[in-house]
C-alpha positions as a Markdown table, in Angstrom:
| # | Residue | x | y | z |
|---|---|---|---|---|
| 1 | Met | -1.9 | -15.8 | 3.3 |
| 2 | Lys | -0.6 | -12.7 | 4.9 |
| 3 | Lys | -2.2 | -9.3 | 4.9 |
| 4 | Ala | -0.8 | -5.9 | 5.2 |
| 5 | Val | -2.1 | -2.3 | 5.4 |
| 6 | Ile | 0.3 | 0.1 | 3.6 |
| 7 | Arg | -0.2 | 3.8 | 4.1 |
| 8 | Phe | 0.4 | 6.4 | 1.4 |
| 9 | Ser | 0.2 | 10.2 | 1.2 |
| 10 | Ser | -1.7 | 10.3 | -2.0 |
| 11 | Val | -4.1 | 8.3 | -4.1 |
| 12 | Thr | -1.5 | 8.3 | -7.0 |
| 13 | Tyr | 1.0 | 6.3 | -5.0 |
| 14 | Ala | -1.7 | 4.0 | -3.7 |
| 15 | Leu | -2.9 | 3.2 | -7.2 |
| 16 | Lys | 0.6 | 2.6 | -8.4 |
| 17 | Ala | 1.2 | 0.2 | -5.5 |
| 18 | Lys | -2.1 | -1.6 | -6.3 |
| 19 | Glu | -1.0 | -2.2 | -9.8 |
| 20 | Ile | 2.4 | -3.6 | -8.6 |
| 21 | Ala | 0.6 | -5.8 | -6.1 |
| 22 | Glu | -1.7 | -7.3 | -8.6 |
| 23 | Lys | 1.1 | -7.9 | -11.1 |
| 24 | Asn | 2.9 | -9.9 | -8.4 |
| 25 | Gly | 0.0 | -12.2 | -7.5 |
| 26 | Gly | -1.6 | -10.2 | -4.7 |
| 27 | Arg | -5.1 | -8.9 | -4.2 |
| 28 | Ala | -5.2 | -5.2 | -3.3 |
| 29 | Thr | -7.8 | -2.6 | -2.3 |
| 30 | Val | -7.3 | 1.1 | -2.1 |
| 31 | Arg | -9.1 | 2.9 | 0.8 |
| 32 | Lys | -9.3 | 6.5 | 1.9 |
| 33 | Asn | -8.3 | 6.9 | 5.5 |
| 34 | Pro | -11.2 | 8.6 | 7.4 |
| 35 | Asn | -8.9 | 10.7 | 9.7 |
| 36 | Pro | -5.4 | 11.0 | 8.2 |
| 37 | Lys | -2.7 | 12.3 | 10.5 |
| 38 | Lys | -1.2 | 15.7 | 9.8 |
| 39 | Asn | 1.9 | 14.2 | 8.0 |
| 40 | Glu | -0.2 | 11.8 | 5.9 |
| 41 | Gly | -1.4 | 14.2 | 3.3 |
| 42 | Cys | -4.7 | 13.0 | 1.7 |
| 43 | Gly | -4.2 | 9.7 | 3.5 |
| 44 | Tyr | -4.8 | 6.5 | 1.5 |
| 45 | Ser | -4.2 | 2.9 | 2.4 |
| 46 | Leu | -3.7 | -0.2 | 0.4 |
| 47 | Ile | -4.9 | -3.4 | 1.9 |
| 48 | Val | -2.9 | -6.3 | 0.4 |
| 49 | Val | -3.8 | -10.0 | 0.6 |
| 50 | Gly | -1.1 | -12.4 | -0.5 |
| 51 | Asn | 2.6 | -12.4 | -0.1 |
| 52 | Ala | 2.8 | -9.0 | 1.6 |
| 53 | Glu | 6.5 | -9.1 | 2.2 |
| 54 | Lys | 7.2 | -9.7 | -1.5 |
| 55 | Ile | 4.8 | -6.8 | -2.5 |
| 56 | Ile | 6.5 | -4.4 | 0.0 |
| 57 | Asn | 9.9 | -5.4 | -1.5 |
| 58 | Met | 8.5 | -4.7 | -5.0 |
| 59 | Leu | 7.4 | -1.3 | -3.9 |
| 60 | Asn | 10.9 | -0.5 | -2.6 |
| 61 | Leu | 12.4 | -1.8 | -5.9 |
| 62 | Asn | 10.0 | 0.4 | -7.9 |
| 63 | Arg | 10.6 | 3.4 | -5.7 |
| 64 | Val | 6.9 | 3.8 | -4.7 |
| 65 | Lys | 6.9 | 6.0 | -1.7 |
| 66 | Tyr | 4.8 | 4.8 | 1.3 |
| 67 | Leu | 4.5 | 6.1 | 4.8 |
| 68 | Gly | 4.6 | 2.8 | 6.6 |
| 69 | Tyr | 2.9 | -0.6 | 6.8 |
| 70 | Glu | 1.4 | -2.9 | 9.3 |
| 71 | Met | 1.1 | -6.7 | 9.0 |
| 72 | Ile | -2.3 | -8.0 | 10.1 |
């Protein structure tokens, strides 16, 4: 299983992404970033466990904006 941390500028996008991840067989948790960078807005992350590449592709297909991601 692969994991990814996907960064978002708002909790709204993070929650939309969580819903998409769970519909596509992944487990996901939304977390508040303790010290978001200046360009990250409120700064939320989604920790995804499962097929992370598939979930990132689904976010792109559904036009859910994210700031970046890191495979862990």
